[in-house]
C-alpha positions as CSV (number, residue, x, y, z in Angstrom):
1,M,-40.6,17.4,84.1
2,R,-42.9,14.7,85.3
3,H,-43.6,13.9,81.7
4,K,-39.9,13.6,80.9
5,K,-39.4,11.3,83.9
6,F,-42.3,9.2,82.8
7,T,-40.9,8.9,79.3
8,I,-37.5,7.8,80.6
9,H,-39.2,5.3,82.9
10,C,-41.1,3.9,79.9
11,L,-38.0,3.7,77.9
12,L,-36.1,1.8,80.6
13,L,-39.1,-0.5,81.0
14,T,-39.1,-1.2,77.3
15,I,-35.4,-1.9,77.3
16,C,-35.8,-4.3,80.2
17,C,-38.7,-6.1,78.4
18,L,-36.6,-6.4,75.3
19,L,-33.7,-7.9,77.3
20,F,-36.2,-10.2,79.0
21,A,-37.6,-11.2,75.6
22,V,-34.1,-12.2,74.5
23,S,-33.1,-14.0,77.7
24,G,-36.2,-15.2,79.4
25,C,-39.2,-15.4,77.1
26,E,-37.9,-18.3,75.1
27,G,-39.4,-20.6,77.7
28,K,-38.0,-23.3,79.9
29,V,-34.7,-24.9,79.0
30,K,-34.5,-28.6,79.4
31,E,-30.9,-29.3,80.7
32,P,-29.1,-32.4,79.4
33,S,-29.5,-35.6,81.5
34,V,-26.9,-37.9,80.1
35,A,-24.0,-35.6,79.1
36,G,-20.8,-37.0,80.5
37,A,-22.4,-40.5,80.5
38,F,-23.8,-41.4,77.1
39,Y,-21.6,-38.7,75.3
40,P,-18.9,-36.2,76.3
41,A,-20.0,-33.3,78.5
42,D,-17.3,-31.1,77.0
43,A,-18.5,-29.2,73.9
44,K,-15.1,-29.5,72.0
45,A,-14.7,-33.2,72.7
46,L,-18.4,-33.8,71.8
47,R,-18.1,-31.9,68.6
48,E,-15.0,-33.7,67.5
49,M,-16.5,-37.1,68.4
50,V,-19.7,-36.5,66.4
51,D,-17.8,-35.0,63.4
52,G,-15.4,-37.9,63.4
53,F,-18.4,-40.4,63.3
54,L,-20.0,-38.4,60.5
55,S,-16.9,-38.2,58.4
56,A,-16.3,-42.0,58.7
57,A,-19.9,-42.9,57.8
58,E,-20.5,-44.0,54.2
59,Y,-23.1,-42.1,52.1
60,K,-25.5,-44.0,49.8
61,P,-27.1,-41.7,47.2
62,V,-30.9,-42.4,47.1
63,D,-33.4,-40.7,44.9
64,G,-36.6,-39.5,46.3
65,R,-37.9,-37.8,49.5
66,L,-36.3,-38.9,52.8
67,I,-39.3,-39.1,55.1
68,A,-37.9,-40.7,58.2
69,L,-34.7,-42.0,59.8
70,I,-34.2,-44.7,62.4
71,S,-31.2,-44.3,64.7
72,P,-29.9,-46.0,67.9
73,H,-29.7,-44.4,71.3
74,A,-27.0,-46.2,73.3
75,G,-23.8,-44.6,74.6
76,Y,-21.8,-43.1,71.8
77,Q,-18.9,-45.5,72.4
78,F,-21.3,-48.4,71.5
79,S,-23.7,-47.0,68.9
80,G,-22.4,-43.6,67.8
81,H,-20.7,-44.9,64.7
82,V,-24.0,-46.5,63.6
83,A,-26.1,-43.5,64.3
84,A,-23.7,-41.4,62.2
85,Y,-24.9,-43.3,59.1
86,S,-28.4,-42.0,59.5
87,Y,-27.2,-38.4,60.2
88,R,-24.8,-38.5,57.3
89,H,-27.8,-38.9,55.0
90,L,-29.5,-35.9,56.8
91,K,-26.4,-33.7,56.8
92,E,-26.8,-30.5,54.7
93,R,-30.4,-31.4,53.7
94,D,-33.0,-28.6,53.7
95,I,-34.8,-29.6,56.8
96,D,-36.4,-27.1,59.1
97,M,-38.3,-29.3,61.6
98,V,-37.4,-32.7,63.2
99,I,-40.0,-34.8,64.9
100,L,-38.1,-36.9,67.4
101,I,-39.9,-40.0,68.6
102,G,-38.5,-42.3,71.3
103,P,-39.5,-44.7,74.0
104,S,-39.8,-43.8,77.6
105,H,-37.3,-45.8,79.6
106,Y,-37.8,-44.3,83.1
107,S,-41.4,-43.1,83.3
108,T,-44.6,-45.2,83.0
109,F,-47.7,-43.5,81.5
110,T,-50.6,-44.2,79.2
111,G,-50.3,-42.9,75.7
112,V,-47.9,-40.3,74.5
113,S,-46.0,-37.4,76.0
114,V,-45.1,-34.3,73.9
115,Y,-42.7,-31.6,75.1
116,T,-44.6,-28.5,74.1
117,E,-42.4,-25.4,74.5
118,G,-39.0,-23.9,75.4
119,S,-35.8,-25.6,74.3
120,M,-33.6,-28.6,74.9
121,K,-30.0,-28.2,75.6
122,T,-26.8,-30.2,74.9
123,P,-23.2,-29.1,75.5
124,L,-23.4,-27.8,71.9
125,G,-26.2,-25.4,72.7
126,K,-29.9,-25.1,72.8
127,I,-32.5,-26.4,70.2
128,A,-35.8,-24.6,70.1
129,I,-39.0,-26.6,70.3
130,N,-41.6,-25.9,67.7
131,K,-44.2,-24.7,70.1
132,K,-47.0,-24.3,67.5
133,I,-46.7,-27.9,66.1
134,A,-46.0,-29.5,69.5
135,K,-49.1,-27.9,71.1
136,S,-51.2,-28.9,68.1
137,L,-50.5,-32.6,69.0
138,I,-51.9,-32.4,72.5
139,N,-55.2,-34.2,72.8
140,E,-55.9,-35.6,76.2
141,K,-59.0,-37.5,75.0
142,A,-56.6,-39.4,72.7
143,N,-54.1,-39.9,75.5
144,V,-51.6,-37.3,74.1
145,A,-50.4,-34.9,76.8
146,F,-47.3,-33.3,78.3
147,Y,-45.8,-35.3,81.2
148,P,-42.7,-33.3,82.2
149,E,-41.4,-36.1,84.4
150,A,-41.1,-38.4,81.4
151,F,-38.3,-36.2,79.9
152,E,-36.4,-35.6,83.1
153,K,-33.9,-38.5,82.8
154,E,-34.8,-39.8,79.3
155,H,-31.8,-40.3,77.0
156,S,-33.5,-41.8,73.8
157,L,-34.1,-38.3,72.3
158,E,-31.2,-36.5,73.9
159,V,-28.5,-38.6,72.3
160,Q,-29.9,-37.7,68.9
161,M,-29.6,-34.0,69.4
162,P,-25.8,-33.5,69.1
163,F,-25.9,-35.3,65.8
164,L,-28.7,-33.0,64.7
165,Q,-26.7,-30.0,65.7
166,Q,-23.7,-31.1,63.7
167,S,-25.9,-32.0,60.7
168,L,-28.5,-29.3,60.3
169,K,-28.9,-25.5,60.5
170,N,-31.9,-23.4,61.5
171,F,-34.2,-26.2,62.6
172,T,-36.7,-26.8,65.4
173,I,-37.7,-30.0,67.1
174,V,-40.9,-31.7,68.3
175,P,-39.9,-34.1,71.1
176,I,-42.3,-37.1,71.6
177,L,-42.0,-40.0,74.1
178,I,-44.1,-43.1,73.7
179,G,-45.4,-44.7,76.9
180,S,-48.1,-47.4,76.6
181,P,-49.9,-46.3,73.5
182,T,-53.6,-46.7,73.1
183,R,-55.6,-47.2,70.0
184,E,-56.7,-43.6,70.2
185,S,-53.2,-42.2,70.7
186,F,-51.9,-44.3,67.8
187,Q,-54.6,-43.2,65.4
188,F,-54.6,-39.5,66.4
189,L,-50.8,-39.1,66.4
190,T,-50.2,-40.9,63.1
191,E,-52.9,-38.9,61.4
192,K,-51.6,-35.6,62.8
193,L,-48.0,-36.3,61.9
194,T,-49.0,-37.5,58.4
195,D,-50.8,-34.2,57.8
196,I,-47.9,-32.2,59.2
197,L,-45.3,-33.9,57.0
198,R,-47.6,-33.8,54.0
199,K,-47.8,-30.0,54.3
200,N,-44.1,-29.5,55.0
201,E,-41.6,-31.4,52.9
202,K,-38.8,-29.9,55.0
203,A,-40.0,-31.8,58.0
204,I,-38.6,-35.3,58.9
205,I,-39.3,-37.9,61.6
206,I,-36.4,-39.6,63.5
207,A,-37.3,-42.7,65.5
208,S,-35.0,-43.7,68.3
209,T,-34.5,-47.4,69.0
210,D,-32.0,-50.1,69.7
211,L,-32.7,-53.6,68.4
212,S,-32.3,-57.0,70.3
213,H,-30.9,-56.9,73.8
214,Y,-28.4,-59.3,75.5
215,H,-28.4,-62.3,73.2
216,D,-25.3,-64.0,71.9
217,Y,-23.9,-62.5,68.7
218,E,-25.3,-65.0,66.2
219,T,-28.8,-64.9,67.8
220,A,-28.8,-61.1,67.8
221,V,-27.8,-61.0,64.1
222,S,-30.5,-63.5,63.2
223,M,-33.2,-61.6,65.1
224,D,-32.2,-58.2,64.0
225,S,-32.0,-59.2,60.3
226,K,-35.7,-60.1,60.5
227,T,-36.6,-56.8,62.1
228,I,-34.6,-54.8,59.7
229,D,-36.1,-56.6,56.7
230,A,-39.6,-55.8,58.0
231,I,-38.7,-52.1,58.5
232,S,-37.0,-51.8,55.1
233,R,-40.1,-53.4,53.4
234,L,-42.3,-51.0,55.4
235,S,-44.3,-54.0,56.6
236,T,-45.9,-52.8,59.8
237,E,-47.8,-56.1,59.9
238,E,-44.5,-58.2,59.9
239,A,-42.8,-55.8,62.4
240,E,-45.8,-56.1,64.7
241,R,-45.8,-59.9,64.4
242,L,-42.0,-60.1,65.1
243,L,-42.3,-58.0,68.2
244,S,-45.4,-59.8,69.5
245,S,-43.9,-63.3,69.0
246,G,-40.5,-62.3,70.4
247,E,-38.7,-63.2,67.1
248,G,-37.6,-59.6,66.9
249,E,-36.9,-57.0,69.6
250,M,-36.8,-53.2,69.6
251,C,-36.8,-51.1,72.8
252,G,-38.3,-48.4,70.6
253,G,-40.8,-50.7,69.0
254,F,-43.7,-48.4,69.4
255,P,-41.8,-45.3,68.1
256,V,-40.8,-47.3,65.0
257,M,-44.4,-48.5,64.5
258,F,-45.7,-44.9,64.7
259,T,-43.0,-43.8,62.2
260,M,-43.6,-46.6,59.8
261,A,-47.4,-45.9,59.8
262,V,-46.8,-42.2,59.0
263,A,-44.2,-43.0,56.3
264,R,-46.6,-45.5,54.7
265,A,-49.5,-43.0,54.8
266,L,-47.3,-40.4,53.2
267,G,-46.4,-42.8,50.3
268,A,-43.0,-44.1,51.4
269,T,-42.0,-46.8,49.0
270,N,-39.0,-48.5,50.7
271,G,-36.4,-48.4,53.3
272,V,-32.6,-48.2,52.8
273,V,-30.4,-49.9,55.4
274,Y,-27.3,-47.8,55.8
275,K,-25.6,-49.8,58.6
276,Y,-26.1,-52.6,61.0
277,A,-23.8,-53.5,63.9
278,N,-24.0,-54.6,67.5
279,S,-22.1,-53.9,70.7
280,G,-20.1,-57.1,70.2
281,D,-18.5,-55.4,67.1
282,V,-17.1,-52.7,69.5
283,T,-16.3,-54.6,72.7
284,N,-15.5,-58.0,71.2
285,D,-17.7,-59.5,74.0
286,K,-20.1,-61.5,71.9
287,N,-22.0,-63.3,74.6
288,R,-24.5,-60.5,75.5
289,V,-24.8,-57.9,72.8
290,V,-27.2,-55.1,71.8
291,G,-28.2,-54.5,68.2
292,Y,-28.1,-51.1,66.4
293,S,-29.3,-50.0,62.9
294,A,-29.4,-46.9,60.8
295,I,-32.2,-46.9,58.2
296,G,-33.8,-44.3,56.0
297,L,-37.5,-44.5,54.8
298,Y,-37.9,-43.0,51.3
299,M,-40.6,-42.1,48.8
300,S,-39.0,-42.9,45.5
301,A,-40.3,-43.1,42.0
302,L,-39.9,-46.3,40.0
303,T,-37.0,-46.3,37.6
304,E,-37.5,-47.2,34.0
305,A,-35.7,-50.5,34.7
306,Q,-38.0,-51.3,37.6
307,R,-41.1,-50.4,35.6
308,K,-39.9,-52.8,32.8
309,E,-39.2,-55.5,35.3
310,L,-42.7,-55.3,36.8
311,L,-44.4,-55.3,33.4
312,S,-42.4,-58.2,32.3
313,L,-43.2,-60.0,35.5
314,A,-46.9,-59.5,35.0
315,R,-46.8,-60.7,31.4
316,N,-44.6,-63.7,32.1
317,T,-46.8,-64.7,35.1
318,I,-49.9,-64.7,32.9
319,L,-48.3,-66.6,30.2
320,H,-46.9,-69.2,32.6
321,Y,-50.2,-69.6,34.5
322,V,-52.4,-70.0,31.4
323,K,-50.0,-72.5,29.8
324,H,-49.0,-74.5,32.8
325,N,-51.8,-73.8,35.4
326,E,-49.2,-72.9,38.0
327,V,-47.9,-69.7,39.6
328,L,-44.6,-68.5,38.2
329,K,-41.8,-68.7,40.8
330,A,-39.8,-65.4,40.7
331,E,-37.5,-63.5,43.0
332,T,-35.8,-60.1,43.0
333,K,-33.1,-58.5,45.1
334,D,-34.2,-55.0,44.2
335,P,-35.2,-53.4,47.6
336,R,-37.6,-51.1,45.9
337,L,-39.5,-54.1,44.5
338,T,-39.3,-56.2,47.7
339,A,-40.9,-53.4,49.8
340,N,-44.6,-53.8,50.3
341,G,-46.8,-52.2,47.6
342,A,-50.3,-52.1,46.2
343,T,-51.0,-52.9,42.6
344,F,-53.6,-53.7,40.0
345,V,-52.9,-55.8,36.9
346,T,-55.1,-55.2,33.9
347,I,-55.5,-57.4,30.8
348,N,-56.9,-55.9,27.6
349,R,-57.6,-57.5,24.1
350,H,-58.4,-55.4,21.1
351,G,-59.0,-52.4,23.2
352,N,-61.5,-54.2,25.5
353,L,-61.1,-55.1,29.1
354,R,-60.3,-58.8,29.6
355,G,-59.6,-58.8,33.4
356,C,-58.5,-56.5,36.2
357,I,-57.7,-57.4,39.8
358,G,-55.7,-55.7,42.5
359,N,-55.1,-54.9,46.1
360,I,-55.6,-51.5,47.7
361,Q,-53.4,-51.8,50.8
362,P,-49.7,-52.6,50.6
363,F,-49.6,-55.9,52.6
364,M,-47.1,-57.8,50.5
365,P,-43.9,-57.1,48.6
366,L,-44.5,-55.1,45.4
367,Y,-43.3,-57.8,43.0
368,Q,-45.4,-60.5,44.8
369,S,-48.4,-58.2,44.5
370,V,-47.9,-58.1,40.7
371,I,-47.6,-61.9,40.5
372,R,-50.7,-62.5,42.6
373,N,-52.8,-60.0,40.8
374,A,-51.6,-61.1,37.4
375,V,-52.8,-64.6,38.1
376,S,-56.1,-63.3,39.5
377,A,-56.7,-61.0,36.5
378,A,-56.3,-63.9,34.2
379,S,-58.4,-66.4,36.1
380,K,-60.5,-64.9,38.9
381,D,-62.2,-61.8,37.6
382,Y,-65.9,-62.8,38.0
383,R,-66.8,-60.7,35.0
384,F,-64.9,-62.8,32.5
385,S,-64.1,-66.4,31.8
386,P,-60.4,-67.4,32.4
387,V,-58.0,-66.3,29.8
388,R,-57.3,-69.0,27.2
389,A,-54.0,-69.9,25.6
390,A,-55.3,-68.8,22.2
391,E,-55.7,-65.3,23.5
392,L,-52.2,-64.8,24.7
393,N,-50.6,-63.5,21.5
394,D,-52.8,-60.4,21.3
395,M,-53.0,-59.7,25.0
396,E,-52.1,-56.3,26.3
397,V,-50.9,-56.1,30.0
398,E,-50.9,-53.0,32.2
399,V,-49.6,-52.7,35.8
400,T,-50.8,-49.9,38.1
401,V,-48.9,-49.2,41.3
402,L,-51.1,-47.3,43.8
403,S,-50.2,-44.6,46.2
404,P,-51.8,-44.7,49.7
405,L,-55.4,-43.7,50.1
406,V,-56.1,-40.2,51.2
407,A,-59.5,-39.3,52.7
408,L,-61.3,-36.8,50.4
409,Q,-62.5,-33.6,52.1
410,N,-63.9,-31.8,49.0
411,I,-65.0,-33.2,45.7
412,K,-63.5,-30.1,44.1
413,D,-60.1,-31.6,44.9
414,I,-60.6,-34.5,42.5
415,K,-58.4,-34.3,39.4
416,I,-59.5,-36.3,36.4
417,G,-56.6,-38.3,35.0
418,V,-54.6,-37.9,38.2
419,H,-56.8,-39.4,41.0
420,G,-58.4,-42.7,41.3
421,L,-61.4,-43.1,43.6
422,F,-62.2,-45.6,46.4
423,I,-65.7,-45.5,48.0
424,V,-66.9,-47.2,51.2
425,S,-70.4,-47.3,52.5
426,G,-71.1,-49.9,55.2
427,E,-70.2,-53.2,53.7
428,N,-70.2,-51.8,50.1
429,S,-67.0,-50.6,48.5
430,G,-65.7,-50.0,45.0
431,I,-62.6,-48.6,43.3
432,L,-61.9,-47.0,39.9
433,L,-58.4,-46.4,38.7
434,P,-57.3,-42.9,37.4
435,Q,-57.0,-44.1,33.8
436,V,-60.7,-45.3,33.7
437,A,-62.0,-41.7,34.0
438,T,-59.7,-40.6,31.2
439,E,-60.6,-43.5,28.9
440,Y,-64.3,-42.9,29.2
441,K,-63.9,-39.1,29.2
442,W,-65.8,-38.6,32.4
443,D,-66.1,-35.4,34.3
444,V,-65.9,-35.4,38.1
445,N,-69.7,-36.0,38.5
446,A,-69.6,-39.0,36.1
447,F,-66.6,-40.3,37.9
448,L,-68.4,-40.1,41.3
449,E,-71.6,-41.7,39.9
450,N,-69.7,-44.6,38.3
451,V,-67.6,-45.4,41.4
452,S,-70.9,-45.4,43.4
453,L,-72.4,-47.9,40.9
454,K,-69.2,-50.0,41.1
455,A,-69.8,-50.3,44.8
456,G,-73.4,-51.4,44.3
457,L,-74.8,-48.1,45.4
458,P,-77.2,-45.7,43.7
459,K,-75.6,-43.1,41.4
460,D,-75.7,-40.5,44.1
461,G,-74.5,-42.9,46.8
462,W,-71.2,-41.0,47.0
463,K,-73.0,-38.2,48.8
464,N,-73.4,-40.4,51.9
465,S,-70.2,-42.4,51.7
466,Q,-66.6,-42.1,52.6
467,L,-64.5,-41.3,49.6
468,Y,-60.7,-41.7,49.2
469,T,-58.4,-40.5,46.4
470,F,-55.1,-42.0,45.3
471,T,-52.6,-41.5,42.5
472,A,-51.0,-44.2,40.5
473,D,-48.0,-45.1,38.4
474,I,-49.4,-46.7,35.3
475,I,-47.0,-49.0,33.5
476,K,-48.1,-50.1,30.0
């Protein structure tokens, strides 16, 4: 009898535990802070408002992987119609994790705060936090920790969530607030997020920011156009310069800089501006406005037309420079080609190398990189004399567009014909493009030895050096 009572007691205890698992073991629920202020507190009204914004937003088909979105975070009556443009491009995509990055408006702290577990709630329901990923980001030595008070009143992430709930299904979030970032927090978090998104193509970053604040309409448009151009070109250098000089403004400047750094490291090629507006377009008060933008950061392959344009640009630049001793003046309106990129331009004659110069990091627009390197390949390669006019008729030109560098962990990962190699040892460095190993029929060991020699190191210098791989789009 005692055994039977014990069994029943265990059964009841098990049922209670199961009920607790359903209702209480999901962790703390972060209640909404700005429902009824920044957006409707009533679920039906909120759903109708968000759906209305989404249905009115124009969709621009873009090839390639969508890596990140930039969305405003003002009250929905001011910026909701702009935010909808970003989420319209997210709607119905196969996304299972959203990394939300926003600025801390109400709490001051050093580094970064990551909300690590539980869920966040809006009038439309709860969104689970990806506990495993969120906790993997915590590194107090790098000033990345969980400061609960930073999230108590914060709206920059919360206003994104109803749009997410009406755009995606079965997803988790990783909420991140940026305080005063340190060098350590920037480097650690960008590397971690890059690795996370590289391993999971169903993950995306959403950076929350408004643009210029409280200028007259014309000034705001002028300032914001510069900021948007820098973002869409993925120029972290120009974005940082604009923010430092005051020529541009973003209240979420640091979140956007984190996002751009991750996107570039992943191989993002260009940004697409979906929509720009400011509060003056809504209120008609154009004396003190706030700017809003919706932008997507993509990794897109070059189209055949773009490849032909770059190759033609390289050839025409060389012809013009050799004949007239001046740099060809050329422009393009193609956003893919105006985004920052890294290229090499190679000149061959009769199957022999005649010049090859390039840049490894994407610090200028792609088309300008081709122009610059075409001139340098024809006139500044120290291994050759400048190209002469008599050589132009039988000149062969090749443009190589480089992906970002990825630190090599194991030489077994090197793929001949796919990867190029970049080696760094102290002040010595050297690079070999993927096609070089193929042309010389090298195996991995020969490839490593020759990139070491290229850097002025011994053949086995690669064993004590930092190695990077990259891929390339080779245009002949």
